[in-house]
N, CA and C atoms as an extended XYZ file, in Angstrom:
183
Properties=species:S:1:pos:R:3:atomname:S:1:resname:S:1:resid:I:1 pbc="F F F"
N       -10.064        4.699       -5.758 N   UNK     1
C       -11.104        3.896       -5.917 CA  UNK     1
C       -12.137        4.742       -6.669 C   UNK     1
N       -12.774        4.078       -7.921 N   UNK     2
C       -13.809        4.877       -8.691 CA  UNK     2
C       -14.997        5.244       -7.815 C   UNK     2
N       -15.459        6.361       -8.246 N   UNK     3
C       -16.657        7.004       -7.421 CA  UNK     3
C       -17.909        6.004       -7.500 C   UNK     3
N       -18.088        5.359       -8.695 N   UNK     4
C       -19.379        4.631       -8.852 CA  UNK     4
C       -19.275        3.133       -8.136 C   UNK     4
N       -18.150        2.854       -7.663 N   UNK     5
C       -17.958        1.620       -6.944 CA  UNK     5
C       -18.210        1.773       -5.522 C   UNK     5
N       -19.162        1.139       -4.878 N   UNK     6
C       -19.545        1.438       -3.455 CA  UNK     6
C       -18.517        0.881       -2.527 C   UNK     6
N       -18.335        1.656       -1.395 N   UNK     7
C       -17.092        1.353       -0.445 CA  UNK     7
C       -17.331       -0.063        0.210 C   UNK     7
N       -18.522       -0.249        0.370 N   UNK     8
C       -18.894       -1.686        0.860 CA  UNK     8
C       -19.604       -2.499       -0.060 C   UNK     8
N       -19.317       -3.555       -0.494 N   UNK     9
C       -19.963       -4.548       -1.443 CA  UNK     9
C       -21.316       -4.957       -0.914 C   UNK     9
N       -22.385       -4.855       -1.904 N   UNK    10
C       -23.677       -5.207       -1.393 CA  UNK    10
C       -23.770       -6.684       -1.132 C   UNK    10
N       -23.032       -7.470       -1.740 N   UNK    11
C       -22.950       -8.842       -1.449 CA  UNK    11
C       -22.330       -9.147       -0.033 C   UNK    11
N       -21.345       -8.390        0.208 N   UNK    12
C       -20.622       -8.466        1.588 CA  UNK    12
C       -21.721       -8.145        2.652 C   UNK    12
N       -22.387       -7.013        2.419 N   UNK    13
C       -23.344       -6.555        3.512 CA  UNK    13
C       -24.490       -7.620        3.628 C   UNK    13
N       -24.914       -8.287        2.406 N   UNK    14
C       -25.913       -9.332        2.387 CA  UNK    14
C       -25.263      -10.542        3.302 C   UNK    14
N       -24.132      -11.008        2.996 N   UNK    15
C       -23.678      -12.152        3.655 CA  UNK    15
C       -23.319      -11.920        5.149 C   UNK    15
N       -23.067      -10.727        5.525 N   UNK    16
C       -22.611      -10.348        6.953 CA  UNK    16
C       -23.584       -9.442        7.490 C   UNK    16
N       -24.816       -9.742        7.745 N   UNK    17
C       -25.770       -8.629        8.146 CA  UNK    17
C       -25.488       -8.153        9.615 C   UNK    17
N       -24.772       -8.959       10.451 N   UNK    18
C       -24.523       -8.438       11.811 CA  UNK    18
C       -23.139       -7.702       12.054 C   UNK    18
N       -22.485       -7.496       10.873 N   UNK    19
C       -21.015       -7.056       11.003 CA  UNK    19
C       -21.021       -5.593       11.151 C   UNK    19
N       -20.134       -4.983       11.676 N   UNK    20
C       -19.938       -3.553       11.929 CA  UNK    20
C       -19.528       -2.974       10.414 C   UNK    20
N       -19.514       -1.776       10.385 N   UNK    21
C       -19.028       -1.170        9.204 CA  UNK    21
C       -17.608       -1.287        8.877 C   UNK    21
N       -16.840       -1.269        9.941 N   UNK    22
C       -15.433       -1.524        9.745 CA  UNK    22
C       -15.246       -2.967        9.148 C   UNK    22
N       -16.011       -3.889        9.872 N   UNK    23
C       -15.898       -5.312        9.391 CA  UNK    23
C       -16.382       -5.512        7.970 C   UNK    23
N       -17.284       -4.860        7.575 N   UNK    24
C       -17.807       -4.879        6.253 CA  UNK    24
C       -16.752       -4.332        5.209 C   UNK    24
N       -16.247       -3.276        5.662 N   UNK    25
C       -15.301       -2.608        4.782 CA  UNK    25
C       -14.064       -3.444        4.562 C   UNK    25
N       -13.547       -4.074        5.758 N   UNK    26
C       -12.385       -4.990        5.673 CA  UNK    26
C       -12.776       -6.386        4.719 C   UNK    26
N       -14.019       -6.869        4.917 N   UNK    27
C       -14.221       -7.952        4.197 CA  UNK    27
C       -14.516       -7.511        2.607 C   UNK    27
N       -14.899       -6.515        2.342 N   UNK    28
C       -14.995       -6.062        0.936 CA  UNK    28
C       -13.735       -5.819        0.358 C   UNK    28
N       -12.745       -5.269        1.049 N   UNK    29
C       -11.296       -5.273        0.626 CA  UNK    29
C       -10.686       -6.579        0.291 C   UNK    29
N       -10.961       -7.523        1.295 N   UNK    30
C       -10.402       -8.836        1.124 CA  UNK    30
C       -10.993       -9.515       -0.079 C   UNK    30
N       -12.411       -9.356       -0.274 N   UNK    31
C       -12.987       -9.996       -1.529 CA  UNK    31
C       -12.302       -9.330       -2.714 C   UNK    31
N       -12.406       -7.993       -2.784 N   UNK    32
C       -11.727       -7.394       -4.023 CA  UNK    32
C       -10.360       -7.908       -4.297 C   UNK    32
N        -9.460       -7.964       -3.316 N   UNK    33
C        -8.091       -8.767       -3.449 CA  UNK    33
C        -8.158      -10.100       -3.862 C   UNK    33
N        -9.002      -10.807       -3.357 N   UNK    34
C        -9.204      -12.210       -3.913 CA  UNK    34
C        -9.542      -12.392       -5.155 C   UNK    34
N       -10.583      -11.482       -5.677 N   UNK    35
C       -10.987      -11.608       -7.168 CA  UNK    35
C       -10.077      -10.987       -8.047 C   UNK    35
N        -9.283       -9.984       -7.555 N   UNK    36
C        -8.179       -9.562       -8.417 CA  UNK    36
C        -7.134      -10.612       -8.713 C   UNK    36
N        -6.782      -11.449       -7.821 N   UNK    37
C        -5.847      -12.538       -7.899 CA  UNK    37
C        -6.477      -13.509       -8.694 C   UNK    37
N        -7.791      -13.848       -8.559 N   UNK    38
C        -8.311      -15.036       -9.442 CA  UNK    38
C        -8.392      -14.558      -10.812 C   UNK    38
N        -8.665      -13.312      -11.055 N   UNK    39
C        -8.716      -12.666      -12.439 CA  UNK    39
C        -7.350      -12.853      -13.158 C   UNK    39
N        -6.432      -12.416      -12.325 N   UNK    40
C        -4.958      -12.489      -12.869 CA  UNK    40
C        -4.704      -13.918      -13.289 C   UNK    40
N        -5.105      -14.883      -12.406 N   UNK    41
C        -4.715      -16.284      -12.744 CA  UNK    41
C        -5.625      -16.725      -13.978 C   UNK    41
N        -6.773      -16.380      -14.077 N   UNK    42
C        -7.616      -16.539      -15.240 CA  UNK    42
C        -6.834      -16.055      -16.422 C   UNK    42
N        -6.500      -14.841      -16.435 N   UNK    43
C        -5.984      -14.134      -17.703 CA  UNK    43
C        -4.602      -14.755      -17.993 C   UNK    43
N        -3.827      -15.195      -17.126 N   UNK    44
C        -2.599      -15.870      -17.321 CA  UNK    44
C        -2.871      -17.305      -18.085 C   UNK    44
N        -3.801      -18.104      -17.592 N   UNK    45
C        -4.126      -19.284      -18.076 CA  UNK    45
C        -4.742      -19.217      -19.434 C   UNK    45
N        -5.501      -18.133      -19.696 N   UNK    46
C        -6.161      -18.041      -21.111 CA  UNK    46
C        -4.870      -17.539      -21.996 C   UNK    46
N        -4.063      -16.708      -21.651 N   UNK    47
C        -2.818      -16.357      -22.417 CA  UNK    47
C        -1.976      -17.570      -22.702 C   UNK    47
N        -1.693      -18.425      -21.776 N   UNK    48
C        -0.834      -19.478      -21.925 CA  UNK    48
C        -1.561      -20.503      -22.920 C   UNK    48
N        -2.947      -20.646      -22.789 N   UNK    49
C        -3.618      -21.530      -23.629 CA  UNK    49
C        -3.665      -21.053      -25.174 C   UNK    49
N        -3.673      -19.679      -25.363 N   UNK    50
C        -3.674      -19.203      -26.729 CA  UNK    50
C        -2.352      -18.999      -27.245 C   UNK    50
N        -1.153      -19.114      -26.494 N   UNK    51
C         0.136      -19.175      -26.879 CA  UNK    51
C         0.660      -17.746      -26.884 C   UNK    51
N        -0.208      -16.810      -26.450 N   UNK    52
C         0.376      -15.442      -26.355 CA  UNK    52
C         0.725      -15.123      -24.985 C   UNK    52
N         1.511      -13.865      -24.915 N   UNK    53
C         1.912      -13.579      -23.385 CA  UNK    53
C         1.409      -12.243      -23.131 C   UNK    53
N         0.053      -12.109      -23.100 N   UNK    54
C        -0.766      -10.818      -22.777 CA  UNK    54
C        -0.410      -10.364      -21.412 C   UNK    54
N        -0.010      -11.294      -20.561 N   UNK    55
C         0.030      -10.724      -19.286 CA  UNK    55
C         1.505      -10.378      -18.829 C   UNK    55
N         2.381      -10.111      -19.729 N   UNK    56
C         3.689       -9.924      -19.464 CA  UNK    56
C         3.900       -8.509      -18.529 C   UNK    56
N         2.957       -7.797      -18.653 N   UNK    57
C         3.024       -6.678      -17.716 CA  UNK    57
C         2.716       -7.002      -16.323 C   UNK    57
N         2.171       -8.271      -16.024 N   UNK    58
C         1.786       -8.604      -14.673 CA  UNK    58
C         2.873       -9.466      -14.156 C   UNK    58
N         3.878       -9.865      -14.846 N   UNK    59
C         4.890      -10.768      -14.231 CA  UNK    59
C         5.678      -10.270      -13.070 C   UNK    59
N         5.965       -9.023      -13.043 N   UNK    60
C         6.542       -8.425      -11.969 CA  UNK    60
C         5.808       -7.962      -10.867 C   UNK    60
N         4.533       -8.159      -11.037 N   UNK    61
C         3.566       -7.670       -9.934 CA  UNK    61
C         3.443       -8.755       -8.724 C   UNK    61
């Protein structure tokens, strides 16, 4: 993970004020994984719309 990215998302900390540090870290990891999938879907749809195959490197992932 990059050094400038916090271990726990401030958004997650705000949405889960009563959670333990472990729960916050797990929720942050889940959020980041979800956003990565959503971004991959977005990129693939954009590539299909433009008729290019910019995500060919993601096909096997």
